[in-house]
C-alpha positions in Angstrom: -2.6 -78.2 31.6 -5.9 -77.3 33.3 -9.0 -78.7 31.7 -12.9 -78.3 32.2 -14.6 -79.7 35.1 -15.9 -83.1 33.8 -17.2 -84.5 37.1 -20.5 -86.5 36.7 -19.9 -86.8 33.0 -19.4 -90.0 31.1 -16.6 -90.0 28.5 -16.3 -92.6 25.8 -13.0 -92.6 23.6 -12.7 -95.1 21.1 -9.3 -97.0 20.4 -8.3 -95.7 23.8 -6.2 -98.5 24.6 -3.0 -97.0 23.2 -1.6 -93.9 21.3 -3.6 -90.6 20.8 -6.9 -92.2 22.2 -5.2 -93.4 25.5 -4.0 -89.7 25.9 -7.2 -88.1 25.2 -9.1 -90.4 27.4 -6.4 -89.9 30.4 -6.9 -86.3 29.8 -10.4 -86.3 30.6 -9.6 -88.6 33.7 -7.5 -85.6 35.0 -10.7 -83.6 34.7 -12.8 -86.1 37.0 -14.7 -87.9 34.3 -16.1 -91.4 34.5 -14.0 -93.0 31.4 -15.0 -95.8 29.3 -11.9 -97.3 27.6 -12.9 -98.7 24.3 -10.8 -101.3 22.5 -11.1 -103.8 19.7 -8.1 -106.3 20.2 -6.0 -104.6 22.8 -7.4 -105.9 25.9 -4.3 -105.6 28.2 -3.6 -102.0 27.1 -7.0 -101.2 27.7 -6.8 -102.6 31.3 -3.5 -100.5 31.8 -5.3 -97.3 30.4 -8.3 -97.7 32.7 -6.1 -98.4 35.8 -4.0 -95.1 34.8 -7.3 -93.3 34.5 -8.4 -94.2 38.1 -4.9 -93.1 39.4 -5.4 -89.9 37.7 -8.7 -88.9 39.1 -11.4 -90.5 37.0 -14.4 -90.8 39.1 -14.9 -94.2 37.5 -13.2 -96.3 34.7 -14.0 -99.4 32.6 -13.2 -101.2 29.5 -15.2 -102.4 26.9 -14.6 -104.2 23.7 -16.4 -103.8 20.3 -15.9 -103.5 16.6 -16.8 -100.1 15.7 -17.7 -100.9 12.1 -20.3 -103.4 13.2 -23.8 -101.8 14.2 -24.6 -104.7 16.7 -21.2 -104.3 18.4 -21.7 -100.7 18.7 -24.9 -101.4 20.3 -23.4 -103.7 22.7 -20.5 -101.2 23.4 -23.0 -98.3 24.4 -25.3 -100.7 26.3 -22.1 -101.8 28.5 -21.1 -98.3 29.1 -24.5 -96.9 30.0 -25.1 -99.8 32.5 -21.9 -99.4 34.1 -21.3 -95.5 33.9 -24.5 -93.9 32.6 -25.3 -92.2 29.3 -22.6 -91.1 27.3 -21.9 -87.2 27.5 -18.8 -86.9 25.7 -17.9 -89.1 22.7 -14.3 -88.9 21.2 -14.3 -90.9 17.7 -10.7 -91.7 17.7 -10.6 -95.0 15.8 -9.3 -95.2 12.4 -7.0 -97.5 10.6 -4.1 -96.2 8.6 -2.7 -97.8 5.5 0.4 -95.7 4.0 0.9 -97.8 0.8 0.1 -97.2 -2.8 -3.5 -97.6 -3.5 -3.0 -100.5 -6.1 -1.1 -102.6 -3.5 -3.6 -102.5 -0.7 -5.8 -105.8 -0.4 -9.5 -104.9 -0.8 -10.0 -106.1 2.8 -7.5 -103.3 4.0 -8.9 -100.8 1.7 -12.4 -101.4 3.3 -11.2 -101.6 6.7 -9.5 -98.1 6.4 -12.7 -96.5 5.1 -14.9 -98.4 7.6 -13.1 -97.7 10.9 -12.7 -94.1 10.2 -15.9 -93.1 8.4 -18.5 -95.9 9.4 -17.0 -96.0 12.9 -17.6 -92.4 13.4 -21.0 -92.5 11.9 -22.3 -95.6 14.0 -21.0 -94.4 17.1 -22.4 -90.9 16.8 -25.7 -92.3 15.6 -25.9 -94.4 18.8 -24.7 -91.7 21.3 -27.3 -89.2 19.9 -30.7 -90.4 21.3 -29.6 -90.0 24.8 -27.7 -86.8 24.2 -30.8 -85.2 22.6 -33.0 -86.5 25.5 -30.5 -84.8 28.0 -30.0 -81.9 25.9 -26.4 -82.1 26.3 -23.7 -83.9 24.4 -20.2 -83.3 23.2 -18.8 -85.2 20.0 -15.2 -84.7 19.0 -14.1 -86.6 15.8 -10.4 -87.1 15.2 -9.7 -85.9 11.3 -6.6 -85.5 9.5 -4.8 -81.9 8.5 -5.7 -80.7 5.3 -8.6 -82.9 4.6 -11.0 -79.9 4.1 -8.9 -78.9 0.9 -9.6 -82.6 -0.4 -5.9 -83.4 -0.5 -5.1 -86.8 -2.1 -2.3 -88.9 -2.8 -1.6 -92.3 -4.4 -0.2 -93.4 -1.0 -2.6 -93.8 1.7 -5.6 -92.8 -0.4 -8.5 -94.5 1.2 -7.5 -92.7 4.5 -7.8 -89.1 3.0 -11.1 -90.2 1.6 -12.4 -91.3 4.9 -11.1 -88.3 6.8 -12.7 -86.0 4.3 -15.8 -87.6 5.0 -15.4 -87.4 8.7 -15.2 -83.6 8.6 -18.1 -83.4 6.1 -20.0 -85.7 8.6 -18.9 -83.4 11.4 -20.4 -80.2 9.8 -23.6 -82.2 8.9 -24.0 -83.3 12.4 -23.3 -80.0 14.0 -26.2 -78.5 11.8 -28.4 -81.3 12.8 -28.1 -80.9 16.6 -27.8 -77.1 16.7 -31.0 -77.1 18.8 -30.3 -79.9 21.0 -27.6 -78.7 23.3 -25.0 -80.8 21.3 -21.7 -79.7 19.9 -19.8 -81.5 17.4 -16.4 -80.6 16.5 -13.1 -81.9 15.0 -9.5 -82.1 15.8 -7.3 -82.7 12.8 -3.5 -83.6 13.4 -0.9 -84.0 10.7 2.1 -85.9 12.2 1.7 -86.9 15.9 4.6 -87.9 18.3 3.5 -91.5 17.9 3.1 -91.7 14.4 4.4 -94.5 12.2 6.1 -92.3 9.6 8.1 -88.9 9.8 8.3 -86.6 7.0 11.9 -85.2 6.3 10.6 -81.7 7.2 8.4 -81.3 9.8 6.6 -77.8 10.9 8.6 -76.1 13.6 10.9 -79.1 13.6 8.8 -81.6 15.5 5.7 -83.5 15.4 2.6 -82.5 17.3 2.8 -83.7 20.9 -0.2 -85.3 22.8 -0.5 -82.2 24.6 -1.1 -80.3 21.5 -4.2 -82.4 20.9 -5.3 -82.3 24.4 -5.7 -78.6 24.1 -8.4 -78.2 21.4 -10.3 -81.3 23.1 -10.3 -79.3 26.4 -11.5 -76.2 24.3 -14.3 -78.1 22.8 -15.3 -79.7 26.1 -15.3 -76.3 28.0 -18.8 -75.0 28.9 -17.9 -71.6 27.4 -17.7 -73.0 24.1 -21.1 -74.3 23.8 -21.7 -72.0 20.7 -18.8 -73.6 18.9 -20.0 -76.4 16.7 -19.3 -77.7 13.3 -15.7 -76.6 13.6 -12.3 -78.2 12.8 -9.1 -77.3 14.5 -5.9 -78.5 12.5 -3.2 -79.3 14.8 -0.3 -79.1 12.1 2.2 -76.4 13.2 1.2 -74.5 10.2 1.8 -77.1 7.4 1.3 -76.0 3.9 1.0 -79.2 1.7 0.4 -77.1 -1.6 3.4 -76.9 -3.9 4.0 -73.5 -5.1 
């Protein structure tokens, strides 16, 4: 899949050691970007991702540890990336815990962690990235949402995740409006079930989950220079999933 030329640009993907974050980061490495592989606890996986990024054409690749729910840790994350690779041009907010259990059975710590990693992490990283993006009059922020969150879909199972992802999409729209005059775009990619998901429903749209390539395509679109007028948008990668019961 051909992507935009990201030579000279610094890309930070949160939670890039494994899964979707890893694949999105490697996709930007294919485009020649300088890549920052963020991780919280998966140091070995992050190092492997960085090594793969270099092999696939990244101008540079580094790993950086941080807890995206802690403001001081996020400051340290960006300071490290800026010192090693330069200002962040592209931020992909991918981190977000998932708790597929009934809301009453969740420990309070788990409830908070789901909300904080998905929503607070997106807020803190975006806020920290913005000053340099505004000064440079260029920036691309892509948030990872969840399909049908715009419809305020809820369920007793995994409830805090739905709440947090709805907040991520609201934040995406707000931030797009707030940066409309700054050369910055803010958009979201919202999958339903992805090939590495922990759980698979009995009936999948088009008889398969979304592949990593299905998620990379909208990422490339949002990062393409020709998409500079597209901001505040959400692309649902769900195969035409219709969650409503008729």
